[in-house]
C-alpha positions in Angstrom: -2.5 -20.6 -24.9 -5.9 -21.0 -24.0 -8.3 -18.8 -26.0 -8.8 -17.0 -23.1 -5.4 -15.9 -23.0 -5.3 -14.4 -26.5 -9.4 -13.3 -26.6 -9.7 -9.8 -26.1 -12.0 -9.7 -22.3 -15.4 -8.4 -22.4 -15.5 -4.1 -21.2 -18.4 -3.4 -18.9 -18.8 -0.1 -16.9 -22.2 -0.4 -15.1 -23.4 -2.8 -12.5 -26.4 -3.7 -14.6 -23.4 -5.1 -17.5 -21.5 -6.8 -15.3 -24.4 -9.2 -14.1 -25.5 -9.6 -16.9 -22.8 -10.9 -18.1 -21.9 -13.2 -14.8 -25.2 -13.9 -15.0 -24.9 -15.4 -18.6 -21.9 -17.3 -17.9 -23.2 -18.9 -14.8 -26.4 -20.0 -17.2 -24.1 -21.4 -19.8 -22.0 -22.4 -17.8 -21.5 -26.8 -17.2 -21.9 -27.9 -13.7 -19.5 -26.1 -11.5 -18.5 -23.3 -13.6 -16.9 -21.6 -11.1 -15.8 -17.8 -11.3 -12.3 -16.0 -10.3 -12.2 -12.3 -9.2 -9.1 -10.0 -9.0 -9.2 -6.6 -7.5 -7.6 -4.0 -9.1 -6.8 -0.6 -9.1 -5.2 -0.3 -12.5 -2.5 0.9 -14.1 -1.3 -3.1 -14.5 2.1 -4.8 -14.4 3.4 -8.3 -14.2 2.2 -8.5 -10.8 -1.2 -8.0 -11.6 -1.2 -10.5 -15.1 0.5 -12.7 -12.1 -2.6 -13.1 -10.3 -5.0 -12.9 -13.5 -3.0 -15.8 -14.7 -3.8 -18.0 -12.0 -7.4 -17.4 -12.3 -7.8 -17.9 -15.9 -5.9 -21.2 -14.8 -8.6 -22.0 -11.9 -11.9 -21.0 -13.2 -14.0 -20.9 -15.9 -14.8 -17.1 -15.8 -12.0 -14.4 -14.9 -13.7 -11.1 -13.8 -10.6 -8.2 -13.3 -12.0 -5.0 -11.7 -10.4 -1.6 -12.2 -11.5 1.0 -10.0 -9.7 3.9 -8.1 -11.8 4.1 -4.5 -11.5 7.0 -3.4 -12.4 5.4 0.4 -8.9 4.0 0.8 -7.1 7.2 0.7 -6.1 9.9 3.3 -6.9 13.5 2.5 -3.1 14.0 1.9 -2.4 11.2 -0.1 -2.1 10.7 -4.2 -6.0 9.4 -5.1 -5.6 12.1 -7.8 -2.3 11.3 -9.1 -2.7 7.8 -8.8 -1.5 6.7 -12.2 -4.2 5.6 -14.6 -3.9 4.1 -18.0 -6.8 2.2 -19.7 -5.6 1.1 -22.7 -2.5 -0.6 -20.6 -4.7 -2.1 -18.4 -6.7 -3.5 -21.2 -3.6 -4.8 -23.1 -2.3 -6.5 -19.5 -5.8 -8.0 -19.2 -6.4 -9.6 -22.7 -2.6 -11.0 -22.3 -3.1 -12.5 -19.4 -6.4 -14.4 -20.0 -9.0 -12.2 -18.3 -12.9 -12.6 -19.4 -14.3 -9.5 -18.2 -13.6 -6.7 -17.1 -15.3 -4.0 -15.0 -14.2 -0.8 -15.2 -16.7 1.7 -13.1 -16.7 5.5 -12.4 -16.5 6.7 -8.9 -20.6 7.2 -9.1 -21.7 3.5 -10.3 -20.0 3.0 -7.7 -21.3 5.5 -5.0 -24.0 6.9 -6.6 -24.3 8.7 -3.1 -21.6 8.9 -0.5 -20.9 5.8 1.2 -22.5 5.7 4.6 -21.5 2.3 5.2 -18.6 1.5 6.8 -16.4 -1.9 7.1 -14.4 -2.2 10.4 -12.4 -5.1 10.4 -10.5 -4.6 14.0 -6.9 -6.4 15.6 -5.1 -7.2 12.3 -5.5 -3.1 11.4 -4.2 -1.7 13.9 -0.6 -2.0 13.2 1.4 -1.3 9.8 -0.7 0.7 7.3 -4.1 0.4 9.3 -1.9 2.2 11.6 -0.4 4.6 9.5 -3.1 5.1 7.2 -6.1 5.6 9.2 -9.4 4.8 7.5 -7.5 2.7 4.6 -8.7 -0.8 5.5 -12.1 0.7 6.2 -12.7 2.0 2.4 -10.6 -1.5 1.4 -13.6 -3.0 3.2 -16.4 -1.7 1.7 -14.8 -1.8 -1.8 -14.3 -5.5 -1.2 -17.5 -6.4 0.2 -19.0 -4.6 -2.8 -17.2 -6.6 -5.2 -18.2 -10.1 -3.5 -21.6 -8.6 -3.6 -21.1 -8.0 -7.4 -19.4 -10.3 -8.8 -20.2 -13.7 -6.4 -16.7 -15.0 -7.1 -16.1 -18.6 -5.8 -12.2 -17.4 -5.5 -10.2 -14.0 -5.6 -6.9 -13.1 -5.9 -4.6 -11.1 -4.1 -1.3 -10.1 -3.8 1.1 -11.0 -0.9 3.4 -7.2 -1.6 0.2 -6.1 0.5 0.6 -9.4 3.1 -1.7 -7.1 5.8 -4.7 -6.4 3.2 -4.7 -10.3 2.3 -5.0 -10.8 6.1 -7.2 -8.3 6.5 -9.7 -9.6 3.6 -9.3 -13.0 4.6 -10.6 -12.4 8.1 -13.3 -10.3 6.7 -15.3 -13.0 4.6 -14.3 -15.7 7.3 -16.3 -13.5 9.5 -18.9 -12.6 7.4 -19.6 -16.0 6.2 -18.5 -14.9 3.0 -18.4 -18.0 0.7 -15.1 -16.9 -1.5 -12.0 -18.6 -1.1 -9.0 -16.2 -1.1 -6.0 -16.7 -2.8 -2.7 -15.1 -1.7 -0.3 -15.0 -4.4 3.5 -14.3 -4.0 4.9 -11.0 -4.9 6.4 -10.5 -8.1 9.9 -8.8 -8.3 12.0 -6.6 -11.4 15.1 -8.1 -12.1 16.7 -5.7 -9.7 14.9 -6.7 -6.7 12.1 -4.2 -6.2 8.6 -5.3 -6.0 6.4 -4.7 -8.7 4.0 -1.6 -7.6 1.8 1.0 -9.3 3.6 3.8 -7.2 7.0 2.8 -9.0 6.2 5.0 -12.1 6.8 8.0 -9.0 10.3 7.3 -8.8 13.3 9.1 -9.8 16.4 7.1 -10.7 17.7 8.2 -7.7 14.9 7.3 -5.3 14.5 3.6 -7.1 18.0 2.7 -7.3 18.2 4.0 -3.2 14.8 1.8 -2.9 16.6 -1.2 -3.9 17.7 -1.1 -0.1 14.3 -2.4 0.8 14.9 -6.2 -1.3 17.9 -6.2 -0.1 17.6 -5.7 3.5 14.4 -8.0 3.6 16.8 -10.9 1.8 18.7 -10.6 4.8 16.2 -11.8 7.0 16.2 -15.3 7.6 19.4 -15.6 8.0 19.4 -12.8 11.4 17.2 -14.3 12.6 19.1 -17.9 12.5 21.4 -15.9 14.6 18.9 -15.8 17.1 17.7 -11.7 17.0 14.3 -11.1 18.5 12.0 -9.0 17.2 13.4 -6.1 18.5 17.1 -6.6 17.7 16.1 -7.7 14.4 14.0 -4.6 13.6 16.6 -2.0 14.6 18.8 -4.0 12.5 16.8 -3.4 9.3 16.1 0.2 10.3 20.1 0.8 10.3 20.4 -0.7 7.0 17.7 1.3 5.6 18.7 4.5 6.9 22.2 3.8 5.3 20.3 5.6 1.7 20.1 8.9 2.3 16.5 9.2 1.3 14.7 6.8 3.4 11.7 8.6 5.0 10.8 4.9 7.1 7.0 4.7 8.1 7.6 1.7 9.8 9.5 -1.4 10.2 7.9 -4.4 12.1 7.9 -8.4 12.8 4.6 -9.9 13.3 2.8 -13.3 13.7 0.6 -13.7 10.8 -1.9 -13.7 9.7 -3.1 -12.5 13.4 -0.8 -9.7 13.0 0.4 -9.5 17.0 4.0 -8.8 18.2 6.0 -12.2 19.0 7.5 -12.6 22.4 9.9 -9.8 23.1 12.4 -11.9 25.2 12.2 -15.1 22.7 14.2 -15.5 19.4 12.3 -15.5 16.3 14.3 -18.6 15.2 11.8 -20.3 17.9 8.8 -18.8 16.8 5.6 -21.6 16.6 4.0 -19.0 14.9 4.4 -17.9 10.9 6.1 -14.2 10.8 5.7 -11.3 8.8 8.6 -9.2 8.5 7.1 -5.7 6.8 8.6 -2.3 5.8 7.2 0.8 4.3 9.4 3.1 3.4 9.5 6.6 1.2 11.8 7.8 -1.2 10.7 11.4 -2.0 6.7 11.6 -2.3 7.1 7.7 -3.4 5.6 5.4 0.0 6.9 2.0 -0.9 6.1 -1.4 0.5 7.5 -5.1 0.9 7.8 -7.8 3.2 8.8 -11.2 3.2 6.3 -14.2 5.2 8.3 -17.2 6.6 6.8 -19.9 8.3 6.9 -21.3 12.0 9.7 -22.9 13.6 9.5 -26.7 13.3 8.9 -28.7 16.2 
């Protein structure tokens, strides 16, 4: 195990401290020393830890940000009750190999109400962008701020929110931000449930019924091989999910990836010339869960 994996990370809470620490690293690092950024909203779990570990393997300095960003929450969403646990976060950060943890409060990140917005069009028109208006505008602002503050060589995002990965990648491309966006695989519990900070909200019964999401997604490749079109696939998925009485479907969609466009309706998905994202968002009680499967383009 590397020294970084067992050393407690340095915790900074102000932008000035963050810039100073990164400046010190860049001044002392050998030529080519890289900086990795792992942006999070905290309440860290193994999914976040996997991002930190990958960054620690690929960069000389790994910066973890822990900030519950109010701009990406709607007026009736869970900003105030979003789970927070600083001690837990620092334990995960230390064990996974983060070197620097940026933990600002809202006033530090937004000393005045933000009058700047970043609208990423097209790929935010569907999925969570459609059901959570303004969400990705808030993501764009905070991620842009973090990119400007840290100036990372690489930034790590989990594919559980595949739309967010597509949005951030496109934003960086369109704005010529010199950062490599590194998508990382979904991490699941032993029962198949995709790890999420919001899983803590689930009652035992809700959690048991939520397993229908991963069970359904595991069947998607087989159903596509049967020759289903996009609407036939999503209809079949909805029927299976609705067998759980607590499931309240927000969306079930099959789209090309990363452009998030509807595939040709009359064509079987098995012949798609583009990669496919099959994504779901379903509420169980008060808890909204997302999950997905990414499939490569048809060969030939």
